Every structure is written in structure tokens, then in C-alpha cells.
Phi, psi and omega in degrees: 000317179297317180298321180295318179297318179294321179297313180297318180298318180294317178296320178300314179295321181294317179295319179299315178296322180295321179295316179298316180298320180295321180291327182276320188245002175053236189301330185297329183257005187295318182299319179296319182295320179298314181299313182291327177298314178297319179299326181294342178280352186306314179301321179290321179295319179299314179298322179296317180296316179299316179296320180297323178297330178264015178059043176235151175263116179286135183287358174276350182302316178301328179293318178300313180299319181299315181296318180298318179296319179298321179292320179297324179279005179065023175268066189295315181296318179299317179298318181295315178296322178300313179296322178301315179296318180296316180294325177299317177295320179296320180294321178294320178296321178296326176297317178297317178300323179297317178300320179296311181297322178297321180294330177284313183295330180303332182294325184254003180289346185279356178279136176289161178280326183228168178213163179256129176256143179272112174229203177303320171231136179305137182231139180267130181225164172290148184296336179291345181267354181288131180254153178301132179096349179283151179273123183250138177259132175236117182283165178302128182085354181276164179261145178288126186279328180219163174298145182197179180246126183294131177255339177284154185303314185200151173200179175233140185234146170260107183256023185299336179298332180255315189267341185081356180258123184272354182291147179296138177250121180287134180234137176247166180311132180095350181285156178278131174252135185260133178306135180096341179287157186254133177281109180270353180262204178279184175314136177224161174238146180215155175261124179296122180269350177193172179278168187297326183288346179253009182293161180303317183292327177292321177296320178301311182299315182297314182293319179294321181294326181276342187303326185291345180266357182253112189287140170274163176306319180295326178295319178294321177298316181297318178298316179296319179298318180295321179296316180296316180298323178296320177294319177300317180299317182297310181294322179295321178297315180297316181297315181298320179294318180294328181279314187264338186057035179237100185296325182295316179291326176298316177295324178298320178293320178303313180294322182296322188266340182295120188268064182303319186295336183295338181289340185241352185304303185290312180302317181294311184296316181291324179293318176300312182299315182295317181292322180287324175296324180299326179293340179262008179085016177247100183267113177258122190292323182201170185296328180296320178295322179297316180291321180297330176301329182286345185256358186297136176247335182224134174253122179253131183246140160285163181267294188291124179084356180242294174277337176252173183288343178078012179236068181296149179242147178286121183261319188203147175235124175249113179265140182239154176064226186280352187270139173270167179300313180299320182291320178300314179297319182297314180292316181297315181294321179296327178283317183292345179298341180269001180253146177256008181292145183296336180282348178283328187301310182297330178291315179296316181295322179295317178296321179294320180294333178266006176056042177274126180291153180284139175278161179278099182256134179232164176051049178293143179217115180279127177255107187304130178076002183236308183155221183214144174239156180196184176241140178218115180058036179083357180254148176280130176249133176233123180235115181174203184273181183300325182295327178297318179294323177297316179298323182273001179058044178258122183288147175231126182293155180299327180293314179294322179294320178295321177298315180296317181295323179296319179291322182292328177296337177265010174098004179275159175249129181267125174251112181275139178239115179245137180228126179064033177082006180233146177292121183260343180166174180228132177250129182254128178243153177223135177247151182258141176297146171294141181298332184266000187298311184296316179298319180298315180297318178298317180295322178294322178296321178295338177276001178083019182261145174272150180235149179213154177240129174242119185215153175274357182285171180297149184298320183294321177296314181297316181298320181296314181293317180299321179294324181292323186253354174089028175294138184287313184231148181227132171231123186240173178055046184256147169272164176306323179292325177299318181299317180296319180298318180295318179296317179296323177298318177298318179294327179294335179265020176071015172287142173258113193248132169252131178253127180249120181212187186273357175084354180245288181291336185259015184305315180299317181292323178298318181290331183279340182283165174299322173222124173265131181237113183262146182260130166080175183276342180294130179068032183302318183299315178293320181300322181291334176283327188254337185246153176268341182224139175233125173272090192290342178267008175059035184241112182298331186297344178281349181298310175300323178301317181298318181291315179298316181296319179297321178293323178296317180300315184281339170294318178298316180298313181294324175297317178303314183296318181293313182297314181298317180297317181297317180294315182298312182287329175296316178294324178300320178294320178298322179292314182301323181267016174061026178284322179228161178251204187292322180290322176296320177297316179296321180296314179292328177301313179290328178298318179298320178296316181297315180299315181297315182290324176295319177297320179296328180296343176300338181293340179293349177264010185297334180278354178273094186290143179279000000 
């Protein structure tokens, strides 16, 4: 890119000098001017060849033809000035491209070049040499070189390179450390969880860099519009020549109508927008997802880990029949170890904290949206929600059911534990609402969006949370397949739906929505496969920002299209009525490009929140 900018700048200077020489020395410098004029077409010819290899027609081709015709007609000075104007526009566009590339590179500049590995003696290596599982040392004030797991008891990290939030984040042993983040605490040790090329920040850079090559619907429309306009330009040029018999004015009309700028409006604007949003912790996978955000009418939320913190705590254990609380907890935790559901973790952790040994559990079977079944000592064990017990035909007394419902009305989640076909006890868990959940829902409502909650949790728990934060619609006790069916039903009624989930358990629903929005860094790789947007800082309050920013980006794009079209057709009228000639047409052609690109540069202020 740097070499191309220098080449265009050198050619621009050469053409300018050739024009000056021709004006001063007339015929003596004419041959040099012709040669340099042809040389000045090289950047356009190069772009044309590259496009042809990809079986595309580059919109700079008409400009090349125009210059060649002018040279054939011996209008050398006109051709040279024409090329001078074109190169000036190309140089300005390259400046914009540089700004775009800089905004992309900024994402990965925060990685250190080297890191210290803990061996018999600490050794400094390039970050590309760090292998998964190696112990990495990060000094106070140093940057984390690769994603890893903290081995030191505690530290504080600045993760603003990924999340956009500069406040210190407290980390405890076992916590995930993100490449590029700054160690605000003392010396720490971490285990590399992956190599540098697979780090979260590397994925961000790669996705943003690739985003410009994935067309949005508007980009496809713009390309089609440019093709149609090019055909209109060709036929209009032929008609004007047949009517006026003036080749110069015909060429002037050709230059006025050829929509070169349309080839870059959408890719440049969306790439700028995507890269700048990434710096705020809003990772948009491609331009189509960005455009789809502008069309959303309904936001659908999962509950656990999305509207709540996703870290439920065990509140109470009610043991029934022959089972004691410790034994009930021991059997339940031993069974839940085979589940990856977020509600399994607090049960397992509680058993571990009480140092209860694991029971011999066999034949575990996860029932999606219900819970888990297994065998223990020849008996069937079922741990899950009320629907699991109904499926397994396990009776629950009215008294036990009333107890569970009373707790659920206060926001707890009931986990039923059945052993040998009988209810053995109930474990109650509680999750806390995210502090930003209510404000986020209010902000979405102010944007005119409808909200809904789809959860596998009990209806009373879901209703209570929805009432607290103002969710419009609630559907509870759902399986993952139920969620997909509900989303598809909404899409069938022409609703544009965004699904917000944790990126792991909600992957099918995220993939099925018009836009899938995954929360947090956990499961990023899966989230990128199933979701179009990832809020990498796990902060719901950025969701309205993402929607507002996407609309701002596409307002800029649509303004660009309208302004460029108005200038092109306005100049065409000036040519038709003989107000301007070919150089005037070329000047206005470049003016339209400059106006559009200057307007697009307003997107660099997208991170300046109002």
C-alpha cells in the first residue's frame, strides 16, 4: 500500500512537470508528456488487470479508454491534465485507504514482540515461539503476549485493548487473561491457553481485515447500480455523439456518468465502521451483519449469562426421604460433572468446597433444555427442571411443588433431584441480574425495538426477571429447538430478529436469527461461527451503541450514494448543455469522489459517544 501511494505521488509529480514543460517549451517537450501521460495510467491499468483476473470489470476502465482516445486525437495536453486530475483523486483515495488500514492495524499493535517463559532460568522468546501449555511471566506494567490462564492468586488487568473499558478488571487464579491486556498488578504467571496466531486479539484483527471482502446487501445493490449506470453512460455517450457529432463532448458525458466512486463507497465505510467498533469491544463479523443490525425490529434475549450475570449460587438444599443434604449434594454434583450447563457449576463447586468425594456415576445422558440422567448403584438419577421429572414420570407432591414455586417467585431456580424414580430433594440456585440490564432494555425501547426473553428456566423465575427490567414478551421452559422454532416463526411474519445469548448453549438460536449477538470472551471461537456480532467485553450496555452506530454508518453510506449520484447526473446535464467540456467533467468527477470520501471520514468519530 505504501509503495502504491508513493508510485501515484511520483506519477502525479511527473505529469505535472510534463504539463509545465509542454506549456513552456511546446513541441520540444511533447513526446515526454505523451510518455508520462501513458505512464500515469499505470495504477488504473493495474487495478483493471487485477479485477479482470477475478472476472470483474473495474470502473476505471472507461477512464483508460478516454485517455487513449484523447491521445489518438492528438489532444495531448487535455489528456495530460485529465490524467493529472485522475491521479489527484487516486492519491486522495489512497490516503483514505491508509486511514482505514491504520484503524485495522491499531487493533493488533498492542501485542508485545517478545515474552518471558518460566524455565529453570527465565528466557525471553518471540511471542510466535510460545507454545500452548507453557508458563509465561508477565511483569508489572507488561502486556499479556497470548491468551492464557492466570496461575497467580490475584491481579488487576487493563483490558481496554479488547473491551474499550479502561477501568481495572480484578482477576483471580484460573481467570482468563487476554492477549494485549496490561498487568496492573505485581509480577504474575500464566499458562498459555493457545498460540499467538489464535489469540482473541489476532482473531479480531483477522476478522476486521477480512470484513471488507464480504459484501453487504447494500454493497451488492451498489455494484448492480454502478453496472447499470455504466451502461447508461455508454448509450448516452453514443447518442450524444450521433446527435452533436462532437467526440469531445461525448467523452465529457462519458466521464461525467462513469461511477468510479461507487466501487469503494460501501467497502470503505463498512470497514472503517467495523474496525472502530472492534476497538470498543463490539466485534462485527462481516458487513452483512452490520447492515442487518440496522433493520432489526425485535431483540430476543436468553436469560442466564445474558440478562443475568450467569454465575448462579447455591442458596438452599432441601433433602427428602432417606437422603441427607450432604448425600443429596454428593449424588447431584457427581451427576452434574457430565453436564456443561451453567447451572451445574455451582452444585459441583459446593460439593468440592465441602470435600465430598465423587460417586460412581455411569451412563450419563444430557437432555437438552431439561437436565441430565444417569445411573448410580443400579438406580436411575435425574437432575434437572420440573419438565425432566414429567418426562421421566417421577411424581412430585403438591407440598414439594408449592415449596419450589414459592422460591421461584422470589427469583430462585429449582433443580429437582430424583433417585430411583422418587424425588430425593430440591436444590435452589439464584442468579443476579446484570446491573446494566434494565438500562439497556429501556434504551432499546427508546430506539423503537421490541424485546423478548427465551429461556429454559421456570416460567415464574422468567416472569419475575422480565417484570423487573421491562421485557415485553416472555417464553420460558424452552428447549434449544423451541427457541429456534420461535425465532423462525417471528421471521416468517417479517420480523427482523436479533438473538442475544452466551455463544455456547445458544449457538443454534444465534445462527438462526437475522443477527446473532454473542456475549463475552467465553466460547469466542464458537460464537464467531454462530453469531454475526460479539460483545467481547460481556457488557449489555454496548448493544444499543452497536445498533445506533450501525445506523450511523449506513446513513453515511446512503448519503454518499445520493450525493455522488446527484453530482454525476448534474455534471451530465452541464455537459449536454455545453456548459463544461471534458476537463470540467473530469474536475467535477474528482470533486464527487472527494466529497464522498470526506463525508465517509466522519465515521472516524464514531467512537466519540454522545
